[in-house]
C-alpha positions in Angstrom: 109.7 94.1 97.5 107.8 94.4 94.3 104.3 93.6 94.0 103.8 90.3 91.6 102.1 89.6 88.4 100.3 86.4 87.2 97.9 85.3 84.7 94.9 84.0 86.3 95.2 80.8 84.5 98.5 79.9 86.3 98.3 78.0 89.6 98.0 79.7 92.8 101.2 79.5 94.9 101.4 80.6 98.8 104.0 82.9 97.7 101.5 84.9 95.8 100.3 86.6 98.9 97.1 88.8 98.4 95.7 88.1 95.1 93.7 90.9 93.4 91.9 90.5 89.9 92.3 93.7 88.0 90.4 92.8 84.8 87.0 94.5 84.3 85.6 91.0 82.7 85.6 87.7 84.1 88.3 85.8 82.6 86.9 83.2 80.1 87.0 79.5 81.3 88.0 80.2 84.5 85.6 78.8 87.3 85.0 81.5 90.2 85.8 78.9 92.9 89.5 77.5 91.1 90.6 81.3 90.6 91.6 81.6 94.4 91.4 85.5 94.5 91.2 87.6 97.5 89.7 90.7 95.7 88.1 91.5 92.5 88.9 95.4 91.3 86.8 95.1 88.1 86.3 99.4 88.4 90.1 99.4 88.1 90.3 98.0 84.6 90.6 100.2 81.6 87.3 101.7 79.9 85.8 99.2 77.3 86.8 102.0 74.6 90.1 102.1 75.4 90.6 98.3 75.8 89.1 97.5 72.6 91.3 100.4 70.9 94.8 99.0 72.1 93.6 95.2 71.5 97.0 94.4 73.1 98.7 95.7 70.0 102.4 96.6 71.2 102.8 99.3 68.9 100.4 101.1 70.8 101.7 100.2 74.3 102.9 103.6 75.0 100.0 105.5 74.1 98.0 102.9 75.9 99.8 103.6 79.2 99.5 107.0 79.1 95.8 107.2 78.2 94.9 104.5 80.8 97.3 106.6 83.6 94.8 109.6 82.8 91.8 107.4 83.1 93.0 106.5 86.7 92.8 109.8 87.7 89.1 110.3 88.3 85.8 108.5 88.8 85.6 104.8 90.0 89.1 104.3 88.6 90.6 106.5 90.8 88.9 104.9 93.9 89.9 101.5 93.0 93.5 102.5 92.2 93.5 104.2 96.2 92.0 100.7 97.0 94.7 99.0 95.4 97.4 101.1 97.0 95.9 100.6 100.3 95.9 96.5 100.0 99.8 97.0 98.7 100.5 98.8 101.8 98.4 96.4 104.0 100.0 93.5 102.9 103.6 95.0 102.7 103.6 94.4 98.8 103.2 90.9 99.3 100.6 91.2 96.6 99.8 89.6 93.2 97.8 91.3 90.7 96.0 88.8 88.3 94.9 89.2 84.6 93.8 87.3 81.9 95.5 88.7 78.7 97.7 86.3 76.9 99.9 89.0 76.4 102.1 89.2 79.5 104.3 92.3 78.8 101.4 94.5 77.3 98.6 94.7 79.8 96.6 96.9 82.5 98.5 94.8 85.1 102.0 96.1 84.0 100.6 99.6 84.3 99.5 99.0 88.0 102.6 97.4 89.1 104.5 100.3 87.9 102.3 102.7 89.9 102.2 100.8 93.2 105.8 99.5 93.1 106.6 103.2 93.3 104.6 104.1 96.4 106.1 104.3 99.5 105.7 100.9 101.8 103.9 101.0 105.2 
């Protein structure tokens, strides 16, 4: 079963399972009590420089993916990725990655989903 993706602004559902916000900045206009998240892994988000450079420009998508994966190989981002992998195993992939971006196809949650979907289960 693959991990789910969802905008944080969409309604929470039972089938979402364990809900993890993967943005570095709290989503605009979303009250924390309305978010219904289980965990906020803000350290897993792309660096501010990378996020600003990318700007959700589809033409930069492949370069963004590559640069983001490089960022995930060290420091706090690597630790947060290990935490996400652990949560994915603990919940047998019954997990939803939440993000605030309007572009549902070109964002860091897509990259993270690709990584955790390709790891072995329990």
